[in-house]
C-alpha positions as CSV (number, residue, x, y, z in Angstrom):
1,M,73.3,89.9,134.3
2,R,71.2,87.3,136.1
3,L,67.8,86.5,134.7
4,I,66.0,87.9,137.7
5,D,67.9,91.1,137.2
6,E,66.7,91.3,133.6
7,I,63.1,90.7,134.8
8,L,63.3,93.4,137.5
9,E,65.2,95.9,135.4
10,Y,63.2,99.2,135.7
11,T,62.7,99.6,131.9
12,N,61.3,96.1,131.7
13,I,58.9,96.7,134.7
14,I,57.8,100.0,133.1
15,E,57.1,98.2,129.8
16,A,55.1,95.6,131.7
17,T,53.2,98.3,133.5
18,K,52.2,99.9,130.2
19,R,51.1,96.6,128.7
20,V,48.9,95.7,131.7
21,K,47.4,99.2,131.7
22,S,46.6,99.0,128.0
23,N,45.0,95.6,128.4
24,K,42.7,97.1,131.0
25,G,40.9,94.2,132.8
26,A,39.1,93.9,136.1
27,P,40.8,94.4,139.5
28,G,42.0,91.4,141.6
29,I,41.1,90.7,145.2
30,D,42.6,94.0,146.4
31,Q,40.4,96.1,144.1
32,M,43.3,98.1,142.7
33,T,42.5,99.3,139.1
34,V,44.9,99.5,136.2
35,D,44.6,103.3,136.4
36,E,46.3,103.2,139.8
37,I,49.2,101.0,138.8
38,E,51.7,103.5,137.4
39,S,51.8,105.6,140.5
40,Y,51.9,102.5,142.7
41,I,54.9,101.1,140.8
42,Y,56.7,104.5,141.0
43,K,56.3,104.6,144.8
44,N,56.9,100.9,145.5
45,Y,59.3,99.6,142.9
46,E,62.4,99.4,145.1
47,R,60.4,97.6,147.9
48,I,58.9,95.0,145.5
49,K,62.3,94.5,143.9
50,E,64.0,93.8,147.2
51,Q,61.3,91.4,148.3
52,I,61.6,89.4,145.1
53,L,65.4,89.3,145.3
54,N,65.1,88.1,149.0
55,K,62.5,85.5,148.0
56,T,60.0,87.0,150.4
57,Y,57.5,88.4,147.9
58,K,54.1,86.7,148.2
59,P,51.7,86.9,145.2
60,Q,48.1,87.4,146.3
61,P,45.5,84.7,145.4
62,V,43.7,85.1,142.1
63,R,40.1,86.1,142.0
64,R,38.0,83.3,140.4
65,V,35.4,84.3,137.8
66,Y,33.6,82.3,135.2
67,I,32.9,83.1,131.6
68,P,30.3,81.3,129.4
69,K,31.5,78.8,126.7
70,P,29.7,78.2,123.4
71,N,28.6,74.8,124.6
72,G,26.7,76.3,127.6
73,K,29.3,75.4,130.2
74,Q,31.6,77.9,132.0
75,R,35.3,78.4,131.7
76,P,37.1,79.3,135.0
77,L,39.5,82.3,134.9
78,G,41.8,83.5,137.7
79,I,42.2,87.3,137.8
80,P,45.5,88.3,139.6
81,T,45.9,91.7,141.3
82,V,47.1,94.4,139.0
83,I,50.6,94.5,140.6
84,D,50.9,90.7,140.2
85,R,49.8,91.1,136.6
86,V,52.7,93.6,136.1
87,I,55.3,91.2,137.6
88,Q,53.9,88.3,135.6
89,Q,54.1,90.4,132.5
90,A,57.7,91.3,133.3
91,I,58.6,87.6,133.6
92,A,56.7,86.7,130.4
93,Q,58.5,89.4,128.4
94,V,61.9,88.0,129.3
95,I,61.3,84.2,129.2
96,S,59.3,84.5,126.0
97,G,62.5,85.8,124.4
98,I,64.4,82.9,125.7
99,Y,62.0,80.2,124.5
100,E,60.8,81.6,121.2
101,P,63.8,80.2,119.2
102,Y,63.1,76.7,120.7
103,F,59.4,76.6,120.0
104,S,58.0,74.4,117.3
105,E,57.0,75.7,113.9
106,S,53.7,73.9,114.4
107,S,52.8,75.9,117.5
108,Y,50.6,79.0,116.8
109,G,49.1,80.1,120.0
110,F,50.2,83.2,121.9
111,R,53.4,83.8,119.8
112,P,54.7,86.7,117.8
113,N,53.4,86.9,114.2
114,R,51.2,83.8,114.6
115,D,47.5,83.4,115.0
116,C,44.6,81.0,114.5
117,H,44.3,82.0,110.8
118,K,47.9,80.9,110.1
119,A,47.2,77.7,112.1
120,M,44.2,77.0,109.9
121,A,46.2,77.7,106.7
122,K,48.8,75.0,107.8
123,A,46.0,72.6,108.6
124,L,44.5,73.1,105.1
125,E,47.9,72.6,103.6
126,Y,48.1,69.1,105.3
127,I,44.6,68.2,104.2
128,N,45.2,69.3,100.6
129,N,48.4,67.2,100.6
130,G,46.5,64.0,101.3
131,Y,46.4,63.9,105.1
132,K,42.7,63.4,105.2
133,W,42.2,61.9,108.6
134,I,42.3,64.2,111.6
135,I,42.9,63.2,115.3
136,D,41.2,66.1,117.1
137,F,42.7,66.1,120.6
138,D,41.1,67.7,123.6
139,I,43.1,67.8,126.8
140,E,40.9,67.4,129.8
141,K,41.0,70.6,132.0
142,Y,44.5,71.4,130.8
143,F,45.1,74.7,132.6
144,D,43.7,73.2,135.8
145,T,45.9,70.1,135.7
146,V,49.4,71.2,134.8
147,N,51.8,69.5,137.1
148,H,53.9,72.1,139.0
149,D,56.9,70.0,139.6
150,K,57.1,68.9,136.0
151,L,56.7,72.5,134.8
152,I,59.5,73.7,137.0
153,S,61.7,70.8,135.8
154,I,61.0,71.8,132.2
155,L,61.7,75.4,132.9
156,R,65.0,74.6,134.6
157,E,66.4,73.4,131.2
158,H,66.6,77.0,130.0
159,V,65.9,79.1,133.0
160,N,68.9,78.4,135.3
161,D,68.1,81.0,137.9
162,S,66.8,79.9,141.3
163,T,65.2,83.3,142.2
164,T,63.2,83.4,138.9
165,L,62.1,79.8,139.4
166,H,61.1,80.5,143.0
167,L,59.0,83.5,141.8
168,I,57.3,81.5,139.1
169,R,56.5,78.7,141.6
170,A,55.2,81.3,144.0
171,Y,52.7,82.4,141.3
172,L,51.7,78.7,140.7
173,K,51.1,78.3,144.4
174,A,49.3,81.6,145.0
175,G,45.9,80.1,145.6
176,I,42.4,81.0,144.3
177,M,39.8,83.1,146.1
178,E,36.2,82.2,145.4
179,K,33.2,83.5,147.3
180,G,35.5,84.9,149.9
181,L,37.4,81.7,150.6
182,V,41.0,80.9,149.5
183,S,41.8,77.4,148.3
184,P,45.4,76.3,147.7
185,S,46.8,75.8,144.1
186,E,48.3,72.3,144.1
187,E,48.3,72.0,140.3
188,G,47.4,74.0,137.3
189,V,48.1,77.4,135.7
190,P,45.1,79.6,136.1
191,Q,44.0,81.3,132.9
192,G,43.7,85.0,133.2
193,G,47.3,86.2,134.0
194,P,50.0,87.3,131.5
195,L,52.2,84.4,132.5
196,S,49.9,81.5,131.8
197,P,50.1,81.5,128.0
198,V,53.9,81.3,127.9
199,L,54.0,78.7,130.6
200,S,51.4,76.7,128.7
201,N,53.5,76.8,125.5
202,I,56.7,75.8,127.5
203,Y,54.9,72.8,129.0
204,L,53.4,71.6,125.7
205,D,56.6,72.2,123.8
206,K,57.5,68.7,125.1
207,L,54.5,67.4,123.2
208,D,55.5,69.3,120.1
209,K,59.0,67.8,120.2
210,E,57.6,64.3,120.6
211,L,55.3,64.6,117.7
212,E,58.1,66.0,115.5
213,T,60.4,63.1,116.5
214,R,57.7,60.8,115.3
215,G,57.5,62.6,112.0
216,L,53.8,63.5,112.5
217,K,52.0,66.4,110.8
218,F,50.2,68.5,113.4
219,V,49.0,72.0,114.3
220,R,48.8,73.2,117.9
221,Y,47.2,76.4,119.3
222,A,47.6,76.5,123.1
223,D,46.0,73.3,124.4
224,D,44.1,72.6,121.2
225,F,45.9,70.4,118.7
226,N,45.1,68.4,115.6
227,I,47.2,65.6,114.1
228,F,46.9,64.8,110.4
229,V,47.4,61.3,109.0
230,K,46.6,59.5,105.7
231,T,44.7,56.5,106.8
232,K,42.1,55.7,109.5
233,N,44.2,52.8,110.8
234,S,47.1,55.2,111.3
235,A,44.8,57.6,113.1
236,K,43.6,55.0,115.5
237,R,47.2,53.9,116.3
238,V,48.5,57.4,116.7
239,K,45.6,58.5,118.9
240,E,46.1,55.7,121.4
241,S,49.9,56.2,121.4
242,V,49.7,60.0,122.0
243,K,47.1,59.6,124.7
244,S,49.4,57.2,126.5
245,W,52.4,59.5,126.1
246,L,50.5,62.5,127.4
247,T,49.6,60.6,130.6
248,R,53.0,59.0,131.2
249,K,55.2,62.1,130.4
250,L,53.1,65.2,131.1
251,F,50.5,63.8,133.5
252,L,47.7,65.0,131.3
253,K,44.5,63.2,130.2
254,A,42.8,63.3,126.9
255,N,39.1,64.0,127.1
256,E,37.7,60.7,126.0
257,E,34.4,62.3,124.9
258,K,35.9,65.1,122.8
259,T,39.1,63.5,121.5
260,K,38.0,61.9,118.2
261,I,39.0,60.8,114.7
262,V,37.2,62.6,111.9
263,K,37.3,63.4,108.3
264,P,37.9,67.1,107.5
265,S,34.2,67.7,106.6
266,K,33.2,66.5,110.1
267,G,36.0,68.4,112.0
268,E,36.1,71.7,113.7
269,F,39.3,73.5,114.9
270,L,39.6,76.9,116.6
271,G,36.0,77.7,115.7
272,F,36.5,76.9,112.0
273,T,35.0,74.1,110.0
274,Y,36.3,72.6,106.8
275,W,34.4,72.7,103.5
276,N,35.2,70.4,100.6
277,C,34.4,72.3,97.4
278,K,35.1,69.1,95.2
279,G,32.5,67.0,97.1
280,T,35.0,64.2,97.7
């Protein structure tokens, strides 16, 4: 069975529909609600399937909204239409199963049986084992700057199906509607759809593999990652080297203001802070 056939299999689409409905969420630009999606899929499944197989299906632009961040700034989200959320979810269900065995043990975001608490437990393990200098990396506007061609190239390593890749690229290029105007999507993976977390992990898995090759201790949760080393000089050297690698290989920039070298007592990761009960 071709990968696209797995994605479009009726049982997979129905499972995706149930998940989208259970997640609730606001309507996209067409104002269809999650309560309407089941009957819509029932009536239009064959038409949508044919369009996708013919590579004529066109995802609608996402609706841009903003949510406040703890620092007072706003995080942009892109809300796809409900039908596009179902198709994205159907893709995610299948390709997640393909990639899960390849993902790093040090990656904790948006994966089965992993969460921020387990990420913090691993971070504490490194600190307690003597890795008492932390390089706290912040990738500047990560979800807005993912390079589409590079992402498709990475996907092609395990997703050898032209129709599936065409559909994923169509979602990357769907555009963004804000204040009634649609702007093109030349780069980035808008946060807000079911597909963006798995695509994020697939893209940054290249970073994970590079850090593993170097023998570094690290913990990553989505685009947040900490590297743990034993000396400040090592931290300085690793920080500059990884910054350079991110730019050269993944076309990403480290946020110069937020990427820093800290001792655990001065660090913060995933909303948690470290406390040294021994006072050392």
